[in-house]
N, CA, C and O atoms as CSV, one atom per row, in Angstrom:
chain,resi,resn,atom,element,x,y,z
A,1,MET,N,N,84.341,42.474,-69.250
A,1,MET,CA,C,83.925,43.234,-68.072
A,1,MET,C,C,83.044,42.342,-67.195
A,1,MET,O,O,82.123,41.695,-67.692
A,2,GLN,N,N,83.330,42.311,-65.892
A,2,GLN,CA,C,82.572,41.497,-64.955
A,2,GLN,C,C,81.328,42.247,-64.493
A,2,GLN,O,O,81.297,43.477,-64.476
A,3,SER,N,N,80.328,41.501,-64.128
A,3,SER,CA,C,79.096,42.088,-63.612
A,3,SER,C,C,79.367,42.868,-62.335
A,3,SER,O,O,80.251,42.527,-61.549
A,4,ILE,N,N,78.588,43.919,-62.153
A,4,ILE,CA,C,78.604,44.641,-60.884
A,4,ILE,C,C,77.256,44.415,-60.206
A,4,ILE,O,O,76.266,44.077,-60.855
A,5,ILE,N,N,77.239,44.606,-58.911
A,5,ILE,CA,C,76.007,44.553,-58.126
A,5,ILE,C,C,75.828,45.940,-57.563
A,5,ILE,O,O,76.710,46.462,-56.880
A,6,ARG,N,N,74.680,46.544,-57.850
A,6,ARG,CA,C,74.418,47.894,-57.358
A,6,ARG,C,C,72.990,47.977,-56.837
A,6,ARG,O,O,72.151,47.131,-57.145
A,7,LYS,N,N,72.731,49.010,-56.044
A,7,LYS,CA,C,71.390,49.228,-55.519
A,7,LYS,C,C,70.418,49.507,-56.666
A,7,LYS,O,O,70.761,50.159,-57.653
A,8,MET,N,N,69.212,49.001,-56.511
A,8,MET,CA,C,68.149,49.249,-57.479
A,8,MET,C,C,67.763,50.724,-57.425
A,8,MET,O,O,67.708,51.324,-56.352
A,9,GLU,N,N,67.496,51.301,-58.604
A,9,GLU,CA,C,67.122,52.710,-58.711
A,9,GLU,C,C,65.830,52.837,-59.506
A,9,GLU,O,O,65.383,51.888,-60.151
A,10,GLN,N,N,65.243,54.019,-59.448
A,10,GLN,CA,C,63.989,54.287,-60.163
A,10,GLN,C,C,64.118,53.974,-61.658
A,10,GLN,O,O,63.176,53.465,-62.265
A,11,ARG,N,N,65.252,54.269,-62.241
A,11,ARG,CA,C,65.459,54.042,-63.679
A,11,ARG,C,C,65.384,52.560,-64.056
A,11,ARG,O,O,65.237,52.236,-65.235
A,12,ASP,N,N,65.483,51.662,-63.082
A,12,ASP,CA,C,65.452,50.224,-63.329
A,12,ASP,C,C,64.035,49.645,-63.302
A,12,ASP,O,O,63.832,48.483,-63.657
A,13,LYS,N,N,63.073,50.439,-62.889
A,13,LYS,CA,C,61.732,49.936,-62.587
A,13,LYS,C,C,61.114,49.111,-63.716
A,13,LYS,O,O,60.646,48.001,-63.464
A,14,SER,N,N,61.098,49.607,-64.931
A,14,SER,CA,C,60.413,48.885,-66.009
A,14,SER,C,C,61.079,47.544,-66.297
A,14,SER,O,O,60.394,46.553,-66.548
A,15,GLN,N,N,62.405,47.505,-66.263
A,15,GLN,CA,C,63.095,46.245,-66.520
A,15,GLN,C,C,62.906,45.258,-65.367
A,15,GLN,O,O,62.759,44.057,-65.596
A,16,VAL,N,N,62.909,45.759,-64.131
A,16,VAL,CA,C,62.683,44.872,-62.984
A,16,VAL,C,C,61.257,44.335,-63.018
A,16,VAL,O,O,61.037,43.155,-62.744
A,17,LEU,N,N,60.289,45.179,-63.348
A,17,LEU,CA,C,58.904,44.701,-63.464
A,17,LEU,C,C,58.802,43.558,-64.467
A,17,LEU,O,O,58.128,42.562,-64.203
A,18,GLU,N,N,59.454,43.690,-65.598
A,18,GLU,CA,C,59.419,42.633,-66.613
A,18,GLU,C,C,60.090,41.363,-66.105
A,18,GLU,O,O,59.575,40.265,-66.315
A,19,MET,N,N,61.233,41.504,-65.439
A,19,MET,CA,C,61.914,40.322,-64.894
A,19,MET,C,C,61.070,39.653,-63.816
A,19,MET,O,O,61.039,38.425,-63.726
A,20,MET,N,N,60.383,40.451,-62.996
A,20,MET,CA,C,59.518,39.881,-61.959
A,20,MET,C,C,58.365,39.106,-62.583
A,20,MET,O,O,57.998,38.038,-62.094
A,21,ARG,N,N,57.791,39.637,-63.663
A,21,ARG,CA,C,56.699,38.920,-64.354
A,21,ARG,C,C,57.176,37.560,-64.842
A,21,ARG,O,O,56.478,36.557,-64.690
A,22,VAL,N,N,58.362,37.531,-65.426
A,22,VAL,CA,C,58.921,36.273,-65.928
A,22,VAL,C,C,59.228,35.330,-64.767
A,22,VAL,O,O,58.863,34.155,-64.803
A,23,PHE,N,N,59.897,35.847,-63.744
A,23,PHE,CA,C,60.295,35.039,-62.589
A,23,PHE,C,C,59.077,34.422,-61.901
A,23,PHE,O,O,59.042,33.215,-61.661
A,24,TYR,N,N,58.082,35.246,-61.585
A,24,TYR,CA,C,56.924,34.764,-60.832
A,24,TYR,C,C,55.970,33.911,-61.659
A,24,TYR,O,O,55.091,33.257,-61.099
A,25,ALA,N,N,56.123,33.907,-62.963
A,25,ALA,CA,C,55.324,33.022,-63.821
A,25,ALA,C,C,56.039,31.694,-64.057
A,25,ALA,O,O,55.473,30.786,-64.665
A,26,SER,N,N,57.272,31.576,-63.585
A,26,SER,CA,C,58.069,30.372,-63.832
A,26,SER,C,C,57.828,29.324,-62.742
A,26,SER,O,O,57.211,29.600,-61.714
A,27,ALA,N,N,58.329,28.123,-62.998
A,27,ALA,CA,C,58.232,27.033,-62.028
A,27,ALA,C,C,59.153,27.253,-60.830
A,27,ALA,O,O,59.080,26.505,-59.855
A,28,ALA,N,N,60.019,28.266,-60.887
A,28,ALA,CA,C,60.954,28.534,-59.793
A,28,ALA,C,C,60.268,29.160,-58.581
A,28,ALA,O,O,60.846,29.208,-57.495
A,29,VAL,N,N,59.039,29.639,-58.762
A,29,VAL,CA,C,58.326,30.332,-57.690
A,29,VAL,C,C,56.946,29.692,-57.524
A,29,VAL,O,O,56.256,29.412,-58.504
A,30,LEU,N,N,56.557,29.468,-56.264
A,30,LEU,CA,C,55.289,28.813,-55.979
A,30,LEU,C,C,54.082,29.702,-56.265
A,30,LEU,O,O,53.063,29.224,-56.763
A,31,SER,N,N,54.195,31.005,-55.950
A,31,SER,CA,C,53.073,31.921,-56.175
A,31,SER,C,C,53.298,32.718,-57.457
A,31,SER,O,O,54.419,32.815,-57.958
A,32,ASN,N,N,52.220,33.282,-57.974
A,32,ASN,CA,C,52.324,34.055,-59.208
A,32,ASN,C,C,52.504,35.544,-58.963
A,32,ASN,O,O,52.783,36.285,-59.906
A,33,GLY,N,N,52.355,36.007,-57.725
A,33,GLY,CA,C,52.465,37.438,-57.466
A,33,GLY,C,C,51.365,38.201,-58.179
A,33,GLY,O,O,50.383,37.610,-58.628
A,34,SER,N,N,51.524,39.495,-58.284
A,34,SER,CA,C,50.557,40.331,-58.999
A,34,SER,C,C,51.252,41.639,-59.357
A,34,SER,O,O,52.253,42.003,-58.741
A,35,PRO,N,N,50.722,42.339,-60.346
A,35,PRO,CA,C,51.324,43.633,-60.696
A,35,PRO,C,C,51.383,44.590,-59.506
A,35,PRO,O,O,52.342,45.350,-59.371
A,36,GLU,N,N,50.364,44.560,-58.642
A,36,GLU,CA,C,50.343,45.444,-57.477
A,36,GLU,C,C,51.466,45.095,-56.497
A,36,GLU,O,O,52.121,45.980,-55.945
A,37,ILE,N,N,51.676,43.793,-56.290
A,37,ILE,CA,C,52.748,43.363,-55.393
A,37,ILE,C,C,54.104,43.732,-55.982
A,37,ILE,O,O,54.981,44.218,-55.268
A,38,PHE,N,N,54.280,43.502,-57.282
A,38,PHE,CA,C,55.561,43.839,-57.921
A,38,PHE,C,C,55.862,45.328,-57.782
A,38,PHE,O,O,56.983,45.712,-57.448
A,39,GLU,N,N,54.865,46.156,-58.039
A,39,GLU,CA,C,55.025,47.616,-57.915
A,39,GLU,C,C,55.401,47.993,-56.482
A,39,GLU,O,O,56.299,48.805,-56.263
A,40,ALA,N,N,54.704,47.393,-55.503
A,40,ALA,CA,C,54.987,47.697,-54.094
A,40,ALA,C,C,56.396,47.257,-53.716
A,40,ALA,O,O,57.110,47.983,-53.025
A,41,ASP,N,N,56.801,46.062,-54.170
A,41,ASP,CA,C,58.147,45.580,-53.858
A,41,ASP,C,C,59.211,46.536,-54.385
A,41,ASP,O,O,60.153,46.884,-53.673
A,42,ILE,N,N,59.055,46.952,-55.621
A,42,ILE,CA,C,60.043,47.864,-56.216
A,42,ILE,C,C,60.039,49.202,-55.486
A,42,ILE,O,O,61.099,49.766,-55.215
A,43,ALA,N,N,58.849,49.713,-55.167
A,43,ALA,CA,C,58.760,50.982,-54.439
A,43,ALA,C,C,59.487,50.889,-53.098
A,43,ALA,O,O,60.169,51.832,-52.698
A,44,HIS,N,N,59.348,49.766,-52.406
A,44,HIS,CA,C,60.036,49.589,-51.130
A,44,HIS,C,C,61.554,49.469,-51.331
A,44,HIS,O,O,62.336,49.958,-50.516
A,45,CYS,N,N,61.954,48.821,-52.413
A,45,CYS,CA,C,63.395,48.666,-52.682
A,45,CYS,C,C,64.074,49.996,-52.967
A,45,CYS,O,O,65.201,50.225,-52.527
A,46,ILE,N,N,63.406,50.869,-53.695
A,46,ILE,CA,C,64.041,52.130,-54.078
A,46,ILE,C,C,63.682,53.269,-53.125
A,46,ILE,O,O,64.248,54.359,-53.210
A,47,GLY,N,N,62.741,53.011,-52.222
A,47,GLY,CA,C,62.355,54.016,-51.235
A,47,GLY,C,C,63.197,53.899,-49.976
A,47,GLY,O,O,64.339,53.441,-50.010
A,48,ASP,N,N,62.612,54.320,-48.871
A,48,ASP,CA,C,63.363,54.311,-47.614
A,48,ASP,C,C,62.902,53.211,-46.662
A,48,ASP,O,O,63.047,53.354,-45.448
A,49,CYS,N,N,62.359,52.132,-47.180
A,49,CYS,CA,C,61.923,51.003,-46.360
A,49,CYS,C,C,63.149,50.358,-45.695
A,49,CYS,O,O,64.098,49.984,-46.384
A,50,PRO,N,N,63.133,50.225,-44.367
A,50,PRO,CA,C,64.295,49.633,-43.694
A,50,PRO,C,C,64.351,48.106,-43.794
A,50,PRO,O,O,65.339,47.500,-43.379
A,51,TYR,N,N,63.317,47.486,-44.332
A,51,TYR,CA,C,63.234,46.024,-44.334
A,51,TYR,C,C,63.588,45.357,-45.654
A,51,TYR,O,O,63.934,44.175,-45.668
A,52,LEU,N,N,63.511,46.079,-46.759
A,52,LEU,CA,C,63.701,45.470,-48.067
A,52,LEU,C,C,64.718,46.264,-48.884
A,52,LEU,O,O,64.671,47.493,-48.945
A,53,GLU,N,N,65.637,45.530,-49.510
A,53,GLU,CA,C,66.633,46.144,-50.389
A,53,GLU,C,C,66.601,45.445,-51.736
A,53,GLU,O,O,66.431,44.229,-51.816
A,54,GLY,N,N,66.765,46.225,-52.790
A,54,GLY,CA,C,66.810,45.671,-54.140
A,54,GLY,C,C,68.150,45.942,-54.784
A,54,GLY,O,O,68.751,46.997,-54.582
A,55,TYR,N,N,68.615,44.974,-55.565
A,55,TYR,CA,C,69.913,45.071,-56.231
A,55,TYR,C,C,69.773,44.707,-57.698
A,55,TYR,O,O,68.918,43.910,-58.084
A,56,ILE,N,N,70.627,45.304,-58.499
A,56,ILE,CA,C,70.692,45.050,-59.928
A,56,ILE,C,C,72.025,44.396,-60.236
A,56,ILE,O,O,73.062,44.805,-59.715
A,57,PHE,N,N,71.994,43.370,-61.091
A,57,PHE,CA,C,73.213,42.745,-61.602
A,57,PHE,C,C,73.393,43.297,-63.007
A,57,PHE,O,O,72.508,43.154,-63.851
A,58,GLU,N,N,74.522,43.921,-63.260
A,58,GLU,CA,C,74.687,44.678,-64.495
A,58,GLU,C,C,76.091,44.505,-65.049
A,58,GLU,O,O,77.066,44.408,-64.303
A,59,ASN,N,N,76.172,44.470,-66.372
A,59,ASN,CA,C,77.452,44.452,-67.073
A,59,ASN,C,C,77.373,45.564,-68.112
A,59,ASN,O,O,76.616,45.462,-69.078
A,60,GLY,N,N,78.147,46.616,-67.920
A,60,GLY,CA,C,78.021,47.777,-68.803
A,60,GLY,C,C,76.649,48.385,-68.609
A,60,GLY,O,O,76.264,48.708,-67.485
A,61,ASN,N,N,75.917,48.543,-69.680
A,61,ASN,CA,C,74.545,49.053,-69.601
A,61,ASN,C,C,73.513,47.941,-69.687
A,61,ASN,O,O,72.323,48.213,-69.845
A,62,THR,N,N,73.953,46.692,-69.586
A,62,THR,CA,C,73.047,45.553,-69.714
A,62,THR,C,C,72.672,45.015,-68.341
A,62,THR,O,O,73.529,44.552,-67.589
A,63,ILE,N,N,71.394,45.080,-68.024
A,63,ILE,CA,C,70.902,44.493,-66.782
A,63,ILE,C,C,70.768,42.994,-66.999
A,63,ILE,O,O,70.085,42.539,-67.917
A,64,GLN,N,N,71.434,42.236,-66.132
A,64,GLN,CA,C,71.456,40.779,-66.249
A,64,GLN,C,C,70.469,40.102,-65.312
A,64,GLN,O,O,70.124,38.936,-65.504
A,65,GLY,N,N,70.020,40.823,-64.307
A,65,GLY,CA,C,69.086,40.261,-63.343
A,65,GLY,C,C,68.930,41.187,-62.155
A,65,GLY,O,O,69.418,42.318,-62.156
A,66,TYR,N,N,68.242,40.689,-61.143
A,66,TYR,CA,C,68.026,41.476,-59.933
A,66,TYR,C,C,67.953,40.545,-58.729
A,66,TYR,O,O,67.783,39.334,-58.872
A,67,GLY,N,N,68.084,41.126,-57.551
A,67,GLY,CA,C,67.923,40.402,-56.300
A,67,GLY,C,C,67.252,41.300,-55.287
A,67,GLY,O,O,67.376,42.524,-55.343
A,68,MET,N,N,66.534,40.679,-54.354
A,68,MET,CA,C,65.911,41.413,-53.258
A,68,MET,C,C,66.192,40.669,-51.963
A,68,MET,O,O,66.130,39.440,-51.916
A,69,VAL,N,N,66.502,41.423,-50.910
A,69,VAL,CA,C,66.712,40.831,-49.594
A,69,VAL,C,C,65.866,41.575,-48.563
A,69,VAL,O,O,65.694,42.792,-48.631
A,70,ALA,N,N,65.343,40.804,-47.607
A,70,ALA,CA,C,64.558,41.361,-46.505
A,70,ALA,C,C,65.318,41.126,-45.212
A,70,ALA,O,O,65.973,40.098,-45.044
A,71,LYS,N,N,65.228,42.081,-44.304
A,71,LYS,CA,C,65.967,42.014,-43.056
A,71,LYS,C,C,65.012,41.799,-41.882
A,71,LYS,O,O,63.960,42.430,-41.787
A,72,SER,N,N,65.414,40.884,-40.986
A,72,SER,CA,C,64.653,40.636,-39.765
A,72,SER,C,C,65.626,40.167,-38.681
A,72,SER,O,O,66.841,40.306,-38.829
A,73,PHE,N,N,65.093,39.615,-37.601
A,73,PHE,CA,C,65.926,39.069,-36.531
A,73,PHE,C,C,65.443,37.665,-36.228
A,73,PHE,O,O,64.239,37.415,-36.176
A,74,SER,N,N,66.376,36.750,-36.029
A,74,SER,CA,C,66.042,35.368,-35.712
A,74,SER,C,C,66.294,35.096,-34.232
A,74,SER,O,O,67.443,35.050,-33.792
A,75,THR,N,N,65.225,34.916,-33.471
A,75,THR,CA,C,65.392,34.543,-32.067
A,75,THR,C,C,65.897,33.109,-31.958
A,75,THR,O,O,66.530,32.747,-30.966
A,76,GLU,N,N,65.625,32.304,-32.959
A,76,GLU,CA,C,66.106,30.926,-32.992
A,76,GLU,C,C,67.631,30.872,-32.996
A,76,GLU,O,O,68.228,29.998,-32.367
A,77,PHE,N,N,68.262,31.813,-33.711
A,77,PHE,CA,C,69.714,31.833,-33.835
A,77,PHE,C,C,70.363,32.996,-33.083
A,77,PHE,O,O,71.589,33.060,-32.984
A,78,GLY,N,N,69.552,33.914,-32.551
A,78,GLY,CA,C,70.081,35.011,-31.742
A,78,GLY,C,C,70.853,36.057,-32.504
A,78,GLY,O,O,71.773,36.667,-31.959
A,79,LYS,N,N,70.496,36.279,-33.763
A,79,LYS,CA,C,71.193,37.292,-34.555
A,79,LYS,C,C,70.330,37.741,-35.727
A,79,LYS,O,O,69.284,37.150,-35.997
A,80,PRO,N,N,70.766,38.783,-36.420
A,80,PRO,CA,C,69.988,39.250,-37.574
A,80,PRO,C,C,69.802,38.137,-38.603
A,80,PRO,O,O,70.643,37.251,-38.759
A,81,CYS,N,N,68.680,38.218,-39.290
A,81,CYS,CA,C,68.360,37.244,-40.336
A,81,CYS,C,C,68.161,38.000,-41.649
A,81,CYS,O,O,67.375,38.944,-41.729
A,82,ILE,N,N,68.872,37.573,-42.649
A,82,ILE,CA,C,68.759,38.167,-43.978
A,82,ILE,C,C,68.092,37.141,-44.883
A,82,ILE,O,O,68.643,36.073,-45.148
A,83,TRP,N,N,66.908,37.483,-45.346
A,83,TRP,CA,C,66.159,36.612,-46.254
A,83,TRP,C,C,66.487,37.003,-47.690
A,83,TRP,O,O,66.268,38.146,-48.091
A,84,ILE,N,N,67.002,36.073,-48.449
A,84,ILE,CA,C,67.196,36.309,-49.875
A,84,ILE,C,C,65.844,36.015,-50.506
A,84,ILE,O,O,65.484,34.855,-50.710
A,85,GLU,N,N,65.107,37.056,-50.810
A,85,GLU,CA,C,63.733,36.923,-51.296
A,85,GLU,C,C,63.678,36.549,-52.769
A,85,GLU,O,O,62.982,35.605,-53.143
A,86,ASP,N,N,64.393,37.268,-53.593
A,86,ASP,CA,C,64.388,37.022,-55.035
A,86,ASP,C,C,65.826,37.026,-55.540
A,86,ASP,O,O,66.625,37.892,-55.182
A,87,ILE,N,N,66.132,36.061,-56.360
A,87,ILE,CA,C,67.323,36.116,-57.205
A,87,ILE,C,C,66.834,35.709,-58.583
A,87,ILE,O,O,66.419,34.570,-58.797
A,88,TYR,N,N,66.887,36.653,-59.516
A,88,TYR,CA,C,66.491,36.343,-60.886
A,88,TYR,C,C,67.631,36.766,-61.804
A,88,TYR,O,O,68.101,37.903,-61.762
A,89,ILE,N,N,68.054,35.834,-62.621
A,89,ILE,CA,C,69.094,36.105,-63.616
A,89,ILE,C,C,68.523,35.725,-64.977
A,89,ILE,O,O,68.005,34.622,-65.155
A,90,LYS,N,N,68.619,36.629,-65.919
A,90,LYS,CA,C,68.104,36.348,-67.254
A,90,LYS,C,C,68.778,35.096,-67.817
A,90,LYS,O,O,69.951,34.831,-67.558
A,91,GLU,N,N,68.019,34.350,-68.578
A,91,GLU,CA,C,68.454,33.050,-69.098
A,91,GLU,C,C,69.845,33.091,-69.730
A,91,GLU,O,O,70.667,32.211,-69.476
A,92,GLU,N,N,70.109,34.099,-70.543
A,92,GLU,CA,C,71.377,34.146,-71.270
A,92,GLU,C,C,72.587,34.427,-70.371
A,92,GLU,O,O,73.729,34.315,-70.817
A,93,PHE,N,N,72.338,34.796,-69.094
A,93,PHE,CA,C,73.433,35.082,-68.177
A,93,PHE,C,C,73.562,34.050,-67.056
A,93,PHE,O,O,74.413,34.185,-66.177
A,94,ARG,N,N,72.723,33.030,-67.090
A,94,ARG,CA,C,72.798,31.986,-66.062
A,94,ARG,C,C,74.041,31.144,-66.273
A,94,ARG,O,O,74.480,30.928,-67.402
A,95,GLY,N,N,74.598,30.673,-65.172
A,95,GLY,CA,C,75.810,29.861,-65.238
A,95,GLY,C,C,77.094,30.682,-65.266
A,95,GLY,O,O,78.181,30.127,-65.427
A,96,CYS,N,N,76.977,31.995,-65.110
A,96,CYS,CA,C,78.156,32.884,-65.142
A,96,CYS,C,C,78.658,33.231,-63.743
A,96,CYS,O,O,79.601,34.011,-63.606
A,97,GLY,N,N,78.046,32.667,-62.703
A,97,GLY,CA,C,78.478,32.935,-61.338
A,97,GLY,C,C,77.836,34.143,-60.694
A,97,GLY,O,O,78.239,34.531,-59.598
A,98,ILE,N,N,76.854,34.752,-61.331
A,98,ILE,CA,C,76.227,35.963,-60.800
A,98,ILE,C,C,75.503,35.667,-59.490
A,98,ILE,O,O,75.620,36.431,-58.531
A,99,GLY,N,N,74.755,34.565,-59.442
A,99,GLY,CA,C,74.026,34.212,-58.223
A,99,GLY,C,C,74.949,33.989,-57.045
A,99,GLY,O,O,74.686,34.479,-55.946
A,100,SER,N,N,76.028,33.256,-57.260
A,100,SER,CA,C,77.004,33.017,-56.187
A,100,SER,C,C,77.640,34.320,-55.731
A,100,SER,O,O,77.829,34.523,-54.532
A,101,ARG,N,N,77.972,35.204,-56.660
A,101,ARG,CA,C,78.566,36.497,-56.300
A,101,ARG,C,C,77.584,37.330,-55.467
A,101,ARG,O,O,77.982,38.020,-54.529
A,102,PHE,N,N,76.285,37.254,-55.826
A,102,PHE,CA,C,75.292,38.004,-55.060
A,102,PHE,C,C,75.199,37.467,-53.631
A,102,PHE,O,O,75.141,38.249,-52.682
A,103,LEU,N,N,75.186,36.158,-53.471
A,103,LEU,CA,C,75.132,35.581,-52.125
A,103,LEU,C,C,76.359,35.991,-51.321
A,103,LEU,O,O,76.231,36.337,-50.147
A,104,ASN,N,N,77.538,35.962,-51.921
A,104,ASN,CA,C,78.767,36.396,-51.242
A,104,ASN,C,C,78.701,37.883,-50.885
A,104,ASN,O,O,79.120,38.287,-49.800
A,105,PHE,N,N,78.177,38.687,-51.799
A,105,PHE,CA,C,78.026,40.125,-51.575
A,105,PHE,C,C,77.166,40.385,-50.331
A,105,PHE,O,O,77.516,41.211,-49.488
A,106,ILE,N,N,76.046,39.677,-50.229
A,106,ILE,CA,C,75.134,39.855,-49.090
A,106,ILE,C,C,75.803,39.399,-47.798
A,106,ILE,O,O,75.671,40.056,-46.766
A,107,GLU,N,N,76.517,38.281,-47.849
A,107,GLU,CA,C,77.200,37.786,-46.648
A,107,GLU,C,C,78.289,38.747,-46.185
A,107,GLU,O,O,78.506,38.899,-44.983
A,108,GLU,N,N,78.969,39.391,-47.111
A,108,GLU,CA,C,79.976,40.387,-46.741
A,108,GLU,C,C,79.326,41.658,-46.198
A,108,GLU,O,O,79.850,42.284,-45.276
A,109,LYS,N,N,78.189,42.035,-46.770
A,109,LYS,CA,C,77.498,43.246,-46.318
A,109,LYS,C,C,76.888,43.056,-44.933
A,109,LYS,O,O,76.856,43.989,-44.131
A,110,TYR,N,N,76.405,41.852,-44.655
A,110,TYR,CA,C,75.747,41.551,-43.382
A,110,TYR,C,C,76.444,40.382,-42.685
A,110,TYR,O,O,75.891,39.285,-42.610
A,111,PRO,N,N,77.657,40.614,-42.175
A,111,PRO,CA,C,78.362,39.528,-41.483
A,111,PRO,C,C,77.658,39.173,-40.181
A,111,PRO,O,O,76.867,39.955,-39.652
A,112,ASN,N,N,77.958,37.983,-39.673
A,112,ASN,CA,C,77.390,37.512,-38.415
A,112,ASN,C,C,75.865,37.538,-38.436
A,112,ASN,O,O,75.230,37.943,-37.463
A,113,SER,N,N,75.296,37.112,-39.530
A,113,SER,CA,C,73.848,37.012,-39.686
A,113,SER,C,C,73.495,35.593,-40.102
A,113,SER,O,O,74.360,34.815,-40.505
A,114,VAL,N,N,72.224,35.270,-39.999
A,114,VAL,CA,C,71.688,34.030,-40.549
A,114,VAL,C,C,71.157,34.394,-41.929
A,114,VAL,O,O,70.509,35.428,-42.092
A,115,TYR,N,N,71.422,33.563,-42.909
A,115,TYR,CA,C,70.958,33.814,-44.278
A,115,TYR,C,C,69.960,32.721,-44.636
A,115,TYR,O,O,70.252,31.532,-44.508
A,116,ARG,N,N,68.784,33.135,-45.085
A,116,ARG,CA,C,67.754,32.162,-45.413
A,116,ARG,C,C,67.190,32.466,-46.794
A,116,ARG,O,O,67.204,33.606,-47.260
A,117,LEU,N,N,66.702,31.428,-47.422
A,117,LEU,CA,C,66.032,31.585,-48.706
A,117,LEU,C,C,65.089,30.415,-48.911
A,117,LEU,O,O,65.185,29.393,-48.231
A,118,GLU,N,N,64.188,30.578,-49.847
A,118,GLU,CA,C,63.279,29.511,-50.251
A,118,GLU,C,C,63.613,29.150,-51.682
A,118,GLU,O,O,63.977,30.009,-52.485
A,119,VAL,N,N,63.486,27.869,-51.995
A,119,VAL,CA,C,63.731,27.413,-53.361
A,119,VAL,C,C,62.813,26.224,-53.621
A,119,VAL,O,O,62.608,25.385,-52.744
A,120,GLU,N,N,62.274,26.160,-54.810
A,120,GLU,CA,C,61.479,25.006,-55.211
A,120,GLU,C,C,62.428,23.845,-55.480
A,120,GLU,O,O,63.438,24.013,-56.164
A,121,ALA,N,N,62.110,22.666,-54.944
A,121,ALA,CA,C,62.981,21.496,-55.103
A,121,ALA,C,C,63.225,21.181,-56.580
A,121,ALA,O,O,64.287,20.673,-56.941
A,122,GLU,N,N,62.243,21.481,-57.430
A,122,GLU,CA,C,62.364,21.202,-58.863
A,122,GLU,C,C,63.370,22.120,-59.548
A,122,GLU,O,O,63.825,21.826,-60.653
A,123,ASN,N,N,63.715,23.216,-58.905
A,123,ASN,CA,C,64.681,24.166,-59.467
A,123,ASN,C,C,66.093,23.674,-59.134
A,123,ASN,O,O,66.832,24.306,-58.378
A,124,GLU,N,N,66.439,22.533,-59.720
A,124,GLU,CA,C,67.670,21.832,-59.376
A,124,GLU,C,C,68.924,22.670,-59.584
A,124,GLU,O,O,69.869,22.585,-58.800
A,125,ARG,N,N,68.934,23.467,-60.624
A,125,ARG,CA,C,70.110,24.299,-60.894
A,125,ARG,C,C,70.350,25.285,-59.755
A,125,ARG,O,O,71.481,25.452,-59.298
A,126,ALA,N,N,69.275,25.939,-59.297
A,126,ALA,CA,C,69.407,26.887,-58.185
A,126,ALA,C,C,69.784,26.160,-56.901
A,126,ALA,O,O,70.624,26.643,-56.142
A,127,VAL,N,N,69.175,25.007,-56.651
A,127,VAL,CA,C,69.493,24.235,-55.445
A,127,VAL,C,C,70.984,23.929,-55.407
A,127,VAL,O,O,71.613,24.053,-54.356
A,128,LYS,N,N,71.551,23.535,-56.530
A,128,LYS,CA,C,72.990,23.221,-56.582
A,128,LYS,C,C,73.843,24.454,-56.277
A,128,LYS,O,O,74.846,24.355,-55.570
A,129,VAL,N,N,73.449,25.607,-56.804
A,129,VAL,CA,C,74.193,26.844,-56.522
A,129,VAL,C,C,74.145,27.143,-55.029
A,129,VAL,O,O,75.171,27.451,-54.424
A,130,TYR,N,N,72.959,27.054,-54.432
A,130,TYR,CA,C,72.814,27.366,-53.010
A,130,TYR,C,C,73.606,26.385,-52.154
A,130,TYR,O,O,74.252,26.788,-51.186
A,131,GLN,N,N,73.562,25.105,-52.501
A,131,GLN,CA,C,74.333,24.117,-51.745
A,131,GLN,C,C,75.827,24.387,-51.869
A,131,GLN,O,O,76.561,24.284,-50.887
A,132,LYS,N,N,76.276,24.728,-53.065
A,132,LYS,CA,C,77.688,25.054,-53.289
A,132,LYS,C,C,78.116,26.236,-52.430
A,132,LYS,O,O,79.273,26.321,-52.016
A,133,CYS,N,N,77.188,27.148,-52.162
A,133,CYS,CA,C,77.474,28.326,-51.342
A,133,CYS,C,C,77.276,28.062,-49.850
A,133,CYS,O,O,77.389,28.983,-49.041
A,134,GLY,N,N,76.981,26.817,-49.479
A,134,GLY,CA,C,76.887,26.463,-48.066
A,134,GLY,C,C,75.494,26.411,-47.474
A,134,GLY,O,O,75.353,26.173,-46.274
A,135,TYR,N,N,74.467,26.622,-48.266
A,135,TYR,CA,C,73.097,26.562,-47.764
A,135,TYR,C,C,72.667,25.113,-47.593
A,135,TYR,O,O,73.015,24.246,-48.395
A,136,LYS,N,N,71.894,24.863,-46.519
A,136,LYS,CA,C,71.411,23.523,-46.222
A,136,LYS,C,C,69.894,23.553,-46.052
A,136,LYS,O,O,69.323,24.573,-45.668
A,137,VAL,N,N,69.261,22.442,-46.339
A,137,VAL,CA,C,67.807,22.320,-46.195
A,137,VAL,C,C,67.458,22.285,-44.712
A,137,VAL,O,O,68.082,21.552,-43.944
A,138,LEU,N,N,66.473,23.064,-44.309
A,138,LEU,CA,C,65.996,23.043,-42.935
A,138,LEU,C,C,64.986,21.905,-42.772
A,138,LEU,O,O,64.203,21.640,-43.683
A,139,PRO,N,N,64.999,21.236,-41.623
A,139,PRO,CA,C,64.140,20.061,-41.441
A,139,PRO,C,C,62.753,20.360,-40.889
A,139,PRO,O,O,62.174,19.519,-40.202
A,140,TYR,N,N,62.212,21.529,-41.171
A,140,TYR,CA,C,60.878,21.810,-40.672
A,140,TYR,C,C,60.069,22.607,-41.672
A,140,TYR,O,O,60.594,23.196,-42.617
A,141,MET,N,N,58.766,22.601,-41.424
A,141,MET,CA,C,57.826,23.265,-42.324
A,141,MET,C,C,57.705,24.738,-41.956
A,141,MET,O,O,57.762,25.102,-40.781
A,142,GLU,N,N,57.541,25.562,-42.947
A,142,GLU,CA,C,57.267,26.968,-42.731
A,142,GLU,C,C,55.788,27.195,-43.015
A,142,GLU,O,O,55.225,26.580,-43.920
A,143,MET,N,N,55.161,28.076,-42.243
A,143,MET,CA,C,53.726,28.341,-42.419
A,143,MET,C,C,53.510,29.846,-42.610
A,143,MET,O,O,54.370,30.652,-42.256
A,144,LYS,N,N,52.363,30.214,-43.169
A,144,LYS,CA,C,52.023,31.632,-43.324
A,144,LYS,C,C,50.527,31.817,-43.162
A,144,LYS,O,O,49.762,30.857,-43.247
A,145,LYS,N,N,50.126,33.015,-42.937
A,145,LYS,CA,C,48.695,33.344,-42.831
A,145,LYS,C,C,48.419,34.512,-43.733
A,145,LYS,O,O,47.280,34.973,-43.815
């Protein structure tokens, strides 16, 4: 049975919280997040927030990972911008094509958009997946306040 991608639901909360703890404590993410941020992110994913969507990667009753995307508009490119915020796949399911399928799923759901994501250069496996899916490194620095 192949993995399915479905919207995140309230019943997924405890498993997503655990995956977020693992993901944000790993070298794949620059910041460590916090329990409060994780709770807020999940609440926005399963609530009616128009900016954030959460997805579950599942095979049967086994959750294999999750993804989150944020929606905005890019004046630089003149079209909607879809930020792939989180892609986390449990270790035992990595290399099965789930990440690539999720990126394709988002591109089909939001055609004619710009797709952006952040990745740590040291996360070579993820970088290769993103490059294989057509993502390219941007030549400028991003800043935040």
